[in-house]
C-alpha positions as CSV (number, residue, x, y, z in Angstrom):
1,M,-0.1,0.3,0.1
2,E,0.9,3.4,-0.7
3,K,2.1,5.9,1.9
4,E,-0.4,8.6,0.6
5,I,-3.4,6.0,0.5
6,R,-2.6,4.7,4.1
7,D,-2.2,8.5,5.3
8,K,-5.5,9.1,3.8
9,I,-7.0,6.2,5.3
10,R,-5.4,7.3,8.9
11,Q,-6.8,10.6,8.2
12,F,-10.6,9.7,7.7
13,N,-10.2,7.5,11.2
14,R,-9.3,10.2,13.0
15,Y,-12.3,12.5,11.5
16,Y,-14.7,9.8,11.9
17,T,-13.5,9.1,15.8
18,A,-14.0,12.8,16.1
19,V,-17.6,12.8,14.5
20,L,-18.6,9.7,16.7
21,G,-17.0,11.3,19.9
22,V,-15.8,7.9,20.8
23,L,-13.0,9.6,22.9
24,N,-15.4,10.7,25.4
25,R,-15.8,8.6,28.6
26,R,-19.3,8.2,28.0
27,Y,-20.8,7.8,24.7
28,L,-23.3,9.9,23.3
29,G,-23.5,11.8,26.4
30,C,-25.2,8.6,28.3
31,R,-23.4,6.9,31.4
32,F,-22.0,4.2,29.3
33,S,-18.8,4.1,27.3
34,L,-18.7,3.0,23.4
35,P,-17.6,-0.6,24.4
36,E,-20.5,-1.1,27.2
37,T,-23.0,0.4,24.5
38,R,-21.9,-2.2,22.0
39,I,-22.2,-5.0,24.5
40,I,-25.3,-3.8,25.6
41,Q,-26.7,-3.9,21.7
42,A,-24.8,-6.9,20.7
43,I,-26.4,-9.2,23.7
44,F,-30.2,-7.5,22.4
45,H,-29.9,-8.2,19.0
46,N,-28.5,-11.7,19.4
47,P,-30.8,-13.6,21.7
48,N,-29.4,-17.0,23.2
49,C,-25.8,-15.6,22.7
50,N,-22.7,-16.4,25.2
51,A,-19.7,-14.4,25.9
52,N,-17.7,-16.0,23.0
53,D,-20.2,-15.0,20.4
54,I,-19.6,-11.4,21.6
55,V,-16.0,-11.6,21.5
56,K,-16.4,-12.8,18.0
57,L,-19.1,-10.2,16.9
58,L,-17.2,-7.2,18.2
59,N,-13.6,-8.3,18.3
60,I,-13.2,-7.6,21.8
61,D,-10.4,-8.6,24.3
62,K,-12.3,-11.5,26.5
63,G,-11.0,-10.4,29.7
64,Y,-12.1,-7.0,29.1
65,L,-15.5,-8.3,27.9
66,S,-15.4,-10.7,31.1
67,R,-14.9,-7.7,33.4
68,L,-17.8,-5.4,31.7
69,L,-20.3,-8.5,32.1
70,K,-19.6,-8.8,35.7
71,K,-20.2,-4.9,36.1
72,F,-23.7,-5.4,34.1
73,E,-24.7,-8.2,36.4
74,Q,-23.8,-6.0,39.5
75,H,-26.1,-3.2,38.2
76,N,-28.9,-5.8,37.2
77,L,-28.8,-5.4,33.2
78,I,-28.0,-8.6,32.6
79,V,-28.3,-12.5,33.9
80,R,-26.5,-15.6,32.7
81,L,-28.7,-18.7,31.5
82,T,-27.3,-22.3,31.3
83,S,-28.0,-23.4,27.6
84,A,-30.5,-26.0,27.4
85,S,-28.1,-27.6,24.7
86,D,-24.7,-27.2,26.2
87,R,-25.0,-27.0,30.0
88,R,-21.4,-25.9,29.7
89,S,-22.1,-22.9,28.3
90,E,-23.8,-19.7,29.6
91,L,-26.3,-17.7,27.3
92,L,-26.4,-13.7,28.1
93,K,-29.7,-12.2,28.3
94,L,-30.9,-8.5,29.1
95,T,-33.4,-7.9,32.4
96,D,-36.0,-5.8,32.0
97,D,-33.6,-3.0,33.2
98,G,-31.1,-3.8,30.5
99,I,-33.9,-3.8,27.7
100,S,-35.0,-0.3,29.1
101,V,-31.1,1.1,28.9
102,F,-30.9,-0.4,25.5
103,H,-34.0,1.5,24.1
104,Q,-32.5,4.6,26.1
105,I,-29.4,4.4,24.1
106,D,-31.3,3.7,21.0
107,V,-33.1,7.0,21.0
108,I,-29.9,8.9,22.1
109,A,-28.2,7.4,19.0
110,D,-31.0,8.2,16.9
111,A,-30.9,11.8,18.0
112,S,-27.1,12.0,17.3
113,V,-27.7,10.9,13.8
114,E,-30.3,13.4,13.2
115,D,-27.9,15.9,14.7
116,M,-24.9,14.9,12.5
117,C,-27.1,14.8,9.3
118,R,-29.1,18.1,10.0
119,G,-29.1,20.2,7.0
120,L,-28.3,17.7,4.6
121,S,-30.7,17.2,1.2
122,E,-32.4,13.8,0.5
123,D,-29.8,13.5,-2.4
124,Q,-26.8,14.0,0.1
125,L,-28.3,11.7,2.6
126,S,-29.0,9.1,0.0
127,E,-25.2,9.7,-1.4
128,L,-24.1,9.4,2.3
129,V,-25.5,6.0,2.9
130,D,-24.3,4.7,-0.7
131,C,-20.9,5.4,0.4
132,M,-21.0,4.1,3.9
133,D,-22.4,0.9,2.0
134,K,-19.6,1.2,-0.2
135,I,-16.9,1.3,2.7
136,Q,-18.7,-1.8,4.4
137,M,-19.0,-3.9,1.1
138,I,-15.2,-3.3,0.5
139,L,-14.0,-3.9,4.0
140,N,-16.0,-6.8,4.6
141,N,-15.8,-8.5,1.5
142,N,-13.1,-10.9,2.5
143,A,-14.6,-11.3,6.0
144,M,-18.1,-11.9,4.9
145,K,-19.8,-15.0,5.9
146,E,-21.8,-16.9,3.1
147,I,-25.3,-17.2,3.7
148,E,-27.5,-20.3,2.2
149,I,-31.2,-19.5,1.7
150,C,-32.9,-23.0,1.6
151,K,-36.6,-24.5,2.4
152,F,-37.7,-24.5,5.8
153,T,-37.1,-27.8,7.5
154,P,-38.4,-29.1,10.8
155,D,-35.2,-29.3,12.9
156,Y,-35.4,-25.4,12.6
157,A,-38.8,-24.9,14.1
158,Q,-37.6,-23.5,17.5
159,D,-34.6,-21.4,16.0
160,V,-37.6,-19.6,13.9
161,I,-39.8,-19.2,16.7
162,D,-37.1,-17.6,18.4
163,L,-36.0,-15.6,15.6
164,V,-39.9,-14.3,15.1
165,L,-40.3,-13.4,19.2
166,H,-37.1,-11.8,19.1
167,F,-38.3,-9.0,16.5
168,Q,-42.0,-9.1,17.7
169,N,-40.9,-8.4,21.3
170,D,-38.3,-5.6,21.1
171,G,-40.1,-3.3,23.8
172,T,-41.7,-1.1,21.1
173,R,-44.8,-2.9,20.6
174,P,-47.2,-4.9,22.4
175,R,-45.9,-8.4,23.6
176,V,-47.1,-11.5,21.4
177,S,-46.8,-14.9,22.0
178,V,-46.5,-18.3,19.7
179,E,-50.3,-18.9,21.0
180,D,-51.1,-15.6,19.0
181,Q,-49.8,-17.1,16.1
182,P,-50.2,-20.9,15.7
183,D,-49.0,-21.2,12.4
184,L,-45.7,-20.8,14.1
185,L,-46.0,-24.2,15.7
186,S,-47.1,-25.8,12.2
187,I,-45.0,-24.1,9.5
188,E,-44.9,-27.3,7.2
189,E,-49.2,-27.8,7.2
190,S,-49.8,-23.9,7.5
191,Y,-47.5,-22.9,4.6
192,I,-45.6,-25.5,2.7
193,N,-48.5,-28.6,2.3
194,A,-51.1,-25.9,2.0
195,G,-49.6,-24.5,-1.3
196,G,-47.2,-21.7,-0.1
197,D,-43.4,-21.9,1.1
198,F,-41.5,-21.2,3.9
199,W,-37.7,-20.2,3.5
200,I,-34.9,-19.6,5.9
201,A,-31.4,-18.0,5.8
202,C,-28.5,-19.5,7.6
203,E,-24.7,-19.1,7.9
204,K,-23.4,-21.6,5.7
205,G,-20.7,-23.9,8.1
206,T,-22.3,-22.8,11.8
207,G,-26.0,-23.5,10.2
208,K,-27.0,-20.6,12.4
209,L,-30.5,-19.1,11.3
210,V,-30.4,-15.5,10.4
211,G,-33.4,-14.9,8.3
212,S,-36.8,-16.2,7.7
213,I,-39.9,-15.3,5.1
214,G,-43.1,-17.1,4.6
215,L,-45.6,-17.1,1.9
216,K,-49.3,-18.7,3.3
217,P,-52.0,-19.2,0.8
218,Y,-55.8,-18.3,1.1
219,T,-57.2,-18.7,-2.4
220,S,-55.6,-20.0,-5.5
221,E,-54.6,-16.0,-6.0
222,V,-54.0,-14.5,-3.0
223,A,-51.3,-15.3,-0.4
224,V,-50.1,-13.5,2.6
225,L,-46.3,-12.8,2.9
226,K,-45.7,-13.7,6.8
227,K,-42.2,-14.0,9.4
228,F,-40.2,-11.9,7.4
229,F,-37.1,-11.4,9.6
230,V,-33.6,-10.8,9.2
231,R,-31.0,-10.6,11.9
232,E,-29.3,-7.0,12.2
233,S,-25.9,-7.6,11.4
234,Y,-27.1,-8.9,7.9
235,Q,-29.5,-6.1,7.2
236,G,-28.4,-3.9,4.1
237,A,-24.9,-3.9,3.0
238,P,-23.0,-6.2,2.0
239,Y,-25.3,-8.8,2.6
240,H,-28.5,-7.5,1.5
241,L,-30.2,-10.7,3.0
242,G,-33.7,-9.0,3.1
243,Q,-33.9,-8.4,-0.7
244,R,-32.7,-11.9,-1.3
245,L,-35.2,-13.2,0.8
246,Y,-38.0,-11.4,-0.6
247,K,-36.7,-12.5,-4.4
248,E,-37.0,-16.2,-3.5
249,L,-40.7,-15.5,-2.3
250,I,-41.5,-13.5,-5.5
251,D,-40.1,-15.9,-7.8
252,F,-42.1,-18.6,-6.3
253,A,-45.6,-16.7,-6.0
254,Q,-45.2,-15.6,-9.8
255,K,-44.4,-19.2,-10.8
256,R,-47.5,-20.4,-8.7
257,K,-49.4,-17.6,-10.3
258,F,-50.5,-15.8,-7.3
259,K,-52.1,-12.6,-8.5
260,T,-52.2,-10.7,-4.9
261,I,-49.7,-10.4,-1.8
262,L,-51.1,-8.9,1.6
263,L,-49.0,-8.3,4.5
264,D,-49.5,-6.4,7.9
265,T,-46.9,-4.7,10.2
266,P,-47.4,-2.8,13.2
267,R,-47.8,1.0,12.8
268,N,-44.3,2.0,14.3
269,T,-42.1,0.0,11.9
270,T,-41.4,2.6,9.5
271,R,-38.3,1.2,8.0
272,A,-40.4,-1.9,7.0
273,H,-42.8,0.3,5.6
274,K,-40.3,2.0,3.2
275,F,-39.0,-1.5,2.1
276,Y,-42.6,-2.6,1.0
277,E,-43.5,0.6,-0.7
278,R,-40.1,0.7,-2.7
279,A,-41.1,-3.1,-3.6
280,G,-44.3,-1.9,-5.2
281,F,-46.8,-2.6,-2.2
282,R,-49.5,0.0,-1.7
283,L,-51.2,0.8,1.9
284,V,-54.6,-0.2,2.1
285,T,-57.3,-0.7,5.1
286,E,-58.5,-3.9,6.5
287,D,-62.0,-3.5,4.6
288,E,-60.0,-3.0,1.1
289,L,-58.3,-6.6,1.9
290,P,-59.6,-9.4,-0.6
291,V,-59.7,-11.9,2.5
292,R,-59.7,-11.5,6.1
293,Y,-56.8,-13.3,7.6
294,S,-55.4,-13.7,11.4
295,H,-52.6,-11.3,12.5
296,P,-50.9,-11.1,15.9
297,Y,-51.5,-7.0,16.5
298,A,-54.5,-5.2,16.9
299,D,-53.3,-1.9,15.8
300,C,-51.1,-2.7,12.1
301,D,-51.2,-1.6,8.8
302,F,-52.2,-3.4,6.0
303,F,-50.2,-3.6,2.4
304,L,-51.3,-5.1,-0.8
305,L,-49.2,-6.0,-3.9
306,E,-50.9,-7.2,-7.4
307,I,-48.3,-9.3,-9.6
């Protein structure tokens, strides 16, 4: 690498370090440092993780992590649970206090981004995000995990339930359970054997479930898109896993000659709404739906796509 390129990269690192304020003892003005904040976020976004998972995810020193986890325990932010599959492994879980802290950090971080980008036009914001995507894609190219999309199999039944409930019960909406959505307990019968399908995305090698999407038929021409979730670290660049899962569903729907696809989302999921609108869905009222179907939230928006 030429010295000029190396110096440019180091200059950018110094600039962005100052922008993020990571040299301050307390990150974003809250009572936690940047490493502490990242650990809390990692535990929230990766249910059933253990300390080794956090080490790999954040590239953090194991001894340092251990000290911070003990601190979190003392402040009742996390608990350690014995893994049902490996009693030698301790799983990390945020307590109610820990989840509350996560959401406080999330609000502060959102406000910080809004403040940083204040005054930028829509075109400038779009260009900024594109550049960030390119940086991630280039730097992660060699370290990217290979993701495999395949049809659902029963051995992933509990993993799908854990993934779905993780997103549905993230603290931003009323809690729901498996009992509120019995199709989760009968994916083969409710989706595949009924003429639809259900796809899962897994890390190749580890088999870890990182995404899901299902298409549940209601008539020969109308089906409902359900259980569309992607782990946070696989959303956007460089994986674009949500787009890949959605393409599997659309290709299948077109081959099966479905004419209409419906879906429902909680009202506060703005990011999901934007994804569906870009994909051609339009917002409709429940009375405009061609069929009535069960959904876990009473207060939700409905979308319709004609294909």
